[in-house]
C-alpha positions in Angstrom: -0.1 -0.1 -0.1 1.5 3.5 -1.2 0.1 6.1 1.4 0.6 9.8 -0.2 1.0 12.9 2.2 -0.4 15.8 0.0 -2.6 17.9 2.6 -2.0 18.5 6.1 -5.0 16.2 7.1 -3.0 13.3 5.3 0.1 14.0 7.8 -2.0 14.5 10.7 -3.9 11.1 10.2 -0.9 9.3 9.3 0.7 10.6 12.6 -2.3 9.2 14.6 -2.1 5.9 12.9 1.7 5.8 13.6 1.1 6.2 17.2 -1.4 3.6 17.4 0.8 1.4 15.5 4.1 2.2 17.9 3.2 3.7 21.1 6.7 4.8 21.6 5.9 7.6 19.2 3.2 9.2 21.7 5.4 10.9 24.0 7.3 12.2 20.8 4.1 13.5 19.5 3.0 14.9 22.7 6.4 16.5 23.0 6.1 18.4 19.3 2.5 18.6 18.5 1.4 17.8 15.1 4.2 18.9 12.5 3.4 20.8 9.6 3.4 19.2 6.5 6.5 20.0 4.1 6.1 20.3 0.5 8.3 21.5 -2.5 7.5 21.5 -6.0 7.0 18.4 -8.0 9.0 17.1 -11.3 12.2 18.4 -12.7 11.9 21.7 -11.1 11.7 20.3 -7.3 14.6 17.6 -8.0 16.6 20.3 -9.5 16.0 22.8 -6.6 17.5 19.8 -4.1 20.5 18.9 -6.2 21.2 22.4 -6.3 21.3 22.8 -2.6 23.7 19.6 -2.2 26.2 20.2 0.5 25.3 24.1 0.7 24.3 26.3 3.1 20.4 27.2 3.2 21.6 30.9 2.3 24.1 29.8 -0.7 21.6 27.3 -2.1 18.8 29.6 -2.1 20.9 32.2 -4.0 22.0 29.9 -6.7 18.5 28.6 -7.1 17.3 32.2 -7.4 19.7 32.9 -10.2 18.9 29.7 -12.1 15.4 30.0 -11.8 15.1 33.5 -12.9 17.6 32.6 -15.8 15.3 29.6 -17.1 11.7 30.9 -16.5 9.7 29.2 -16.5 11.9 26.2 -15.6 11.8 23.1 -17.7 14.0 20.1 -18.3 14.6 21.1 -22.0 15.8 24.3 -21.4 18.6 22.9 -18.8 19.6 20.3 -21.6 20.1 22.6 -24.1 22.1 25.2 -22.0 25.6 25.7 -22.5 27.5 24.4 -19.2 29.5 27.5 -19.0 26.4 29.7 -18.8 25.1 27.3 -15.9 28.5 27.6 -14.4 28.4 31.3 -14.1 25.1 30.8 -12.3 26.8 29.4 -9.4 26.4 25.3 -10.5 29.5 23.5 -9.8 30.7 21.1 -12.5 29.2 18.1 -11.0 25.8 19.5 -10.3 25.5 20.7 -14.2 26.5 17.1 -15.1 23.9 15.8 -13.0 21.0 18.2 -14.1 22.1 17.8 -17.9 21.8 14.1 -17.1 18.4 14.1 -15.4 17.1 16.6 -18.5 18.1 14.2 -21.2 16.5 10.9 -19.5 13.3 12.9 -18.7 13.1 14.4 -22.5 14.1 10.6 -23.8 11.3 9.4 -21.4 13.5 7.0 -19.7 12.7 8.8 -16.7 9.2 9.6 -15.3 9.3 11.4 -12.3 5.7 11.6 -11.8 5.2 7.7 -11.9 7.7 7.3 -8.9 5.0 8.5 -6.4 3.1 5.3 -7.3 5.8 2.9 -6.7 7.0 1.1 -3.4 9.2 3.5 -1.9 12.4 1.3 -1.8 11.7 0.9 -5.5 11.4 4.6 -6.1 14.7 5.5 -4.3 16.6 2.9 -6.4 15.1 4.4 -9.7 16.8 7.5 -8.5 20.2 6.7 -6.9 21.0 4.9 -10.2 22.0 8.3 -11.6 25.3 9.7 -11.1 24.9 12.7 -8.4 21.7 11.4 -6.8 22.6 10.1 -3.5 20.3 8.4 -1.1 19.6 11.5 0.8 18.6 13.5 -2.3 16.3 10.5 -3.7 14.3 10.3 -0.1 14.1 14.0 0.1 12.4 14.1 -3.3 10.2 11.3 -3.0 8.9 12.7 0.5 8.6 16.5 0.0 8.2 16.8 -4.1 5.9 13.7 -4.3 4.3 13.2 -1.0 5.6 9.8 -1.0 4.3 8.5 2.6 6.8 5.9 3.2 10.0 7.6 2.0 12.7 7.6 4.7 16.1 9.8 4.5 17.9 7.8 6.5 21.2 9.8 5.9 19.6 12.7 7.3 21.7 13.8 10.3 18.8 15.4 12.1 17.0 12.5 12.0 19.6 10.3 13.4 20.2 12.8 16.4 16.5 12.9 17.1 15.9 9.3 17.0 19.0 8.9 19.2 17.7 11.1 21.8 13.9 9.9 21.4 14.5 6.4 21.8 17.4 6.5 24.2 20.0 5.1 22.1 23.6 5.6 23.2 25.2 6.6 20.1 23.7 8.2 17.0 22.7 5.5 14.3 24.3 5.3 11.1 22.4 5.3 7.7 22.6 1.5 7.7 21.1 1.2 11.2 18.4 3.8 10.8 16.7 1.4 8.0 15.8 -1.3 10.7 14.9 1.3 13.4 12.4 2.5 11.0 10.8 -0.8 10.2 8.2 -0.6 12.6 6.9 2.6 10.9 6.0 1.0 7.5 4.3 2.3 5.3 4.0 5.5 7.1 8.1 6.5 7.5 7.7 9.8 5.8 5.4 10.8 8.5 7.6 9.3 11.0 10.3 11.5 9.5 8.3 14.8 9.7 7.6 13.9 13.3 11.5 13.3 14.2 12.3 16.4 12.5 9.7 18.3 14.6 11.4 16.5 17.7 14.6 17.5 16.7 13.8 21.1 16.7 12.0 20.7 19.7 15.0 19.4 21.5 17.5 21.9 19.9 15.4 24.7 20.8 15.4 23.4 24.5 19.1 23.3 24.6 19.4 26.9 23.2 17.1 27.8 26.0 19.4 25.9 28.7 22.3 27.6 27.1 21.2 30.9 27.0 20.4 30.7 30.9 23.9 29.9 31.8 
């Protein structure tokens, strides 16, 4: 069963089901309240936004995306496919990201990659379909599936904030590795994407609390 998180109501319902499914999440939800649904543009534009932001600060990523989206408005894969690499570089994209975006644009144009279809596939199959492309790592694939396609079972196991939140929330002695995150999330299938929203909210809550404590010293 593939669950989609397209509305706030979808996420709220999924979290209610998750707490019934795994009672360990009840105190986490009580601490955070219902988190807001996070969504981004679907299709090539959404994936390009994530690629542009890889390994950059939020401010730097936003600046580069602003220049790129303004230069190629409306944003379309054919425009990127035909664009000169030196022009893309002047907008702030690295050579590796230019290669990735052009590869994705060619695959979409040739209809070898259909991003919309991925929303209907099993999360693991959709993940595998994306990571076979150079420049699309596990984190990028899962963030795209979750935020752009609303895939309810996408699980960004490599996200450090999720790892830290789970360490604290489940009382683990060390932060779990991406490999260890997979079995930890098994009890939350097919709603791992909703669980991710909850754990991100919990991470924000504990970091805010740490800030309050730190500021009081």
